[in-house]
N, C-alpha and C positions, 0 to 999 in steps of 0.2 A: 452273024445277025448284029445290026446296030443296037445300040442303046434305046433309041427310039422305037426300033421294031419289038425289042423285048418288052418294052414297057406296054406296048398296045397288046402284046400277048398275055401279059400278066393281067392287065385291065381286063382284056376279052374273058380271060379264064375266071377272073373274080365275077364277072357279070353272069357268066354261064352257071357258075356254083351258085350265085344268089338266085337265079332264075330257077335252078334245078331244085334248090331248097324251098322255094316259094311254091313251085308246081307240086312238091310232095307234102304240102301242108294238109294236115287232118284236124277238123275240128268236130268235136262231139258235145251234142246237148244229152244230158242224162235227166229224164223227167220222170219224177215220182208222182203217181196219180192217187186220187181218192182220199185226199186229206180231209177230215171231217166225218168219215163215216164210222169210224171206232176210236176211243181213246188210244188204243193200242197202235193204229195207223197213224194217229198224230205224232205220238212218241217216236215212232220208228222212223217216219219221214224226216223229222227234224234231227235225229241221229245221223241219218244218211247224208245229210247236208253238213252238219258239224263235223263229223268224223269220217265222212265218205265222199263219194264222188258226185251225189245229186246236185244238180244246178238249177233247175227249175221245179216247181210243185204246183199240182192242180188242187184247188179247194172246190168242194161241193158245198154250195150254200144252203140247200133246204135240210141238210143232214142233221142229226142229233148232236154232233160234237163240233159243228162249225164255230161256235162261241168260243169254245177252247182253242180251236185252230188260230182264230184271229189273235188271242192273247199270245200265243206262241210267236207267230209271225211277227208281232210287234217287237219281239226281242230281237229279230234279224231283219233290220231294214233293207239289207242289201241282197236278201234272198229273192229271187225273180219268182213271181206267183202269176198264174192264171186262174181264171174262173173256169170251173169244169162244169159247163151248162149241163144240167140234170133233167131228165124227163122219165126216169125209171127208178123203181125201188124192187130191186132184184132179189134181194136176200130174205131168207126165211129169219123169223125171229127178230128182225129189226126192220122198221119201215119209215118211210117218210112221205110227206105231202107236198103239194106246191106252196109257194109263197101267196099265190094269188086264188081268186076264185077261178077255177078252170075245169069245169065238170066233163069237158070232152077228153081230158087228159088223165082222168082218173078211174079206179074201178069202183065196184059198189060199196066199199070201204071208205072211199074218199082218199086212198093212197095211189101214188103212180103205178102204172102197170109195171109188171116185173122185167118185161123185154120190149125192146123196139120193134123187132121182127120175129114173126113166128119161127120156131126151130122144133127138133124133134121132141124136146122136153116140155115145151110151153107152146100151145096151139094159139089160134087166132084170138081166143077170149082172153088171153094174157098178154097180147102184144099191141103195143100203142099203134103201130103202123095199119093194123087192120081195123082200127076203130074209126068212127067219124070225127076225128080230130079237128080242131079249128084253128087255123093259122094265127087269127087274131089272138086267141088265147095262148098260143105258144109265144107270140111276141110279147104278151104283158107278163108272162111267167119269165121269159129271158131278160126283159128289161128289170124286172123286180131282182132276179139273182145278181144281175150285173150292179145294179145301182146299190144294193146292200154291200156287195164286194168292194165296190169303189170307195164306199163311206168308211168301211171298216179297215181296209188294207191298202195302204198309200202306196206301195211299190207294184201294184198291180200292172201288168204290161200287156197280156193278151187274153184270148178266149179259146177254149177247147171243148170237146163234146163228149160227155160220158156215154159209154155204150153206143157211140155212133149217132147221138141223136141230131147233131147238128148237119148229119148228111142223110137223113131219113127220107128227104124229099127235095126236089129242086128248089121248090118255093121256100123250104126252110133254110137251104144253102144261101139263097139271095137274100132271106131276111138277116142271116148271121153276118153276112158281109156288110150289109147297111148298118146294123147295130155297132159292129166293131169299129167301123168308120166314125160313126156319130159319137161313141164313147171314147174314142182315141185308143183302141185297142186292137188295132189291125196289124197284126203280125201273123202271117200264114207262112209257115215253113215250105209248104208245097209249092208256093210261088216263088221261092227263092232258092230253088234246086237243093233243098235238104233232102237227104236219102234216109230211109229207114235202116236202122241198125239193129238186127236180130240175132238171138242166140244161133250159134252154129253147132247144132247137135242136141242131145236130150237134156231136158232141164227139169227132170223130176226130183232130183234131190239137190240138196245146197251144193255138194261136191261137183254135180253135173252142171248146175247153173254156173259156177265159177269156171269150170273148164270150158264150157261152151261159150261163155261170155268173153274169155281170154282169146279163144279161137276167133271169135269175131273180130276182136280188136286187131289181132295179128293179120286179119284178110282185108282190112280197109285200105283202100287207095285214096289218093288226093281227093278232098272234098269235104262237104260239112253233113253230118249224120246226126240223127236223133234215136236215142234207145228210150224206150218207154216200159215201166213196170210198176208194181204196187207193193211198196214195203208195208210190213205191219210186224207184230210180234205174235207168237204162239203162246196166247194167254187163254185162260177159259172165256173171256169175253169173245175172242174172234174164234175159239173153238165151237162156239155155239152158233156162228154165222155160216151160212151155206145156201146154195141152190142146186136144184136137180142139175146133174152134170158137172159140179164143181163142189165137191164135199171136203176136200183137204185144204180149205182156205187158209187156216191158221199155220200149217206146216209149210205150205207153199209160200205164203207171204213172209215168213221168218226167213225162209231161204233167200228171198230178195233182199231183205234187209242185210243178211250176212254177206251176200254178194257185193252189195254196193259199199260195204265198209271194209272189204277184204284187202290185207296188205299186199298179197300177190297181185290182185288187179290194179291197185294203185302203182305198183312198181312196173307194171307192164306198160300202163299208160304213159309213165315217165320215160321209160325206156324207148318207147315208139315215138315219143315227142308229140303225142296227141294233146291238142289245146282243148280243155274243157270250157265251154261257152253256155250262155243261157239264151232265152228268147230276145231278151233286150239287146243283146250283141249283134242279133241279125239286122238290126235297124242302123248299125254305125257304119 
């Protein structure tokens, strides 16, 4: 083989290796939801960003601890943040209301309904979708939540929906698309071939969460993925929060916090060469 032929082979091998490496690249968004619903959630979410693998957080504007969330986020201007648009108040012992006058979206006490859709535990009388809701009231409420979040959180990049409220009806989906374009927050992972990353196995205990999360990481193939969960601490504050069908909130969400800050999880991400990204990276 001539020197020229050898050179072509070497270059060809290098190109193939580079292509193979690129083809096997894995990106992962780790999204922590429900910032604002309790003090313990606020603290835990920030911890999972500072000391863990959280890359994007979702803030609920009408919630009682939104103001604290804003102050915390101001200390981390590089943390990617989304408005977690909210039309439900699902927990017992802690409730919130719309920012606007929206009687078609609230119960007899003026609070958001607990659920979007009826289920085995919450019937039609406690589900927003079964009510005579008004699209114009949803629009004014979504606008109020987005505008307050944009005013207080400069690093805001996107919008998501709490409890699936942004997908409750085709008209609402169209509305959300319109608003995100108008406010410069139009990043939709589903449009960009981002795939869901889910636990691979049981997730009842902290140990099971960690094991199932690592199994998920090891199962990923080339592509971009997003994992979503809800960190908090197991404190008396969160122990008092529950709804029918989900009563172990504090212990469960403490497990999520422990998972997202776990050293073995971090080592696995490094070993597999997984790149942690946020919503803003999807636009690059």
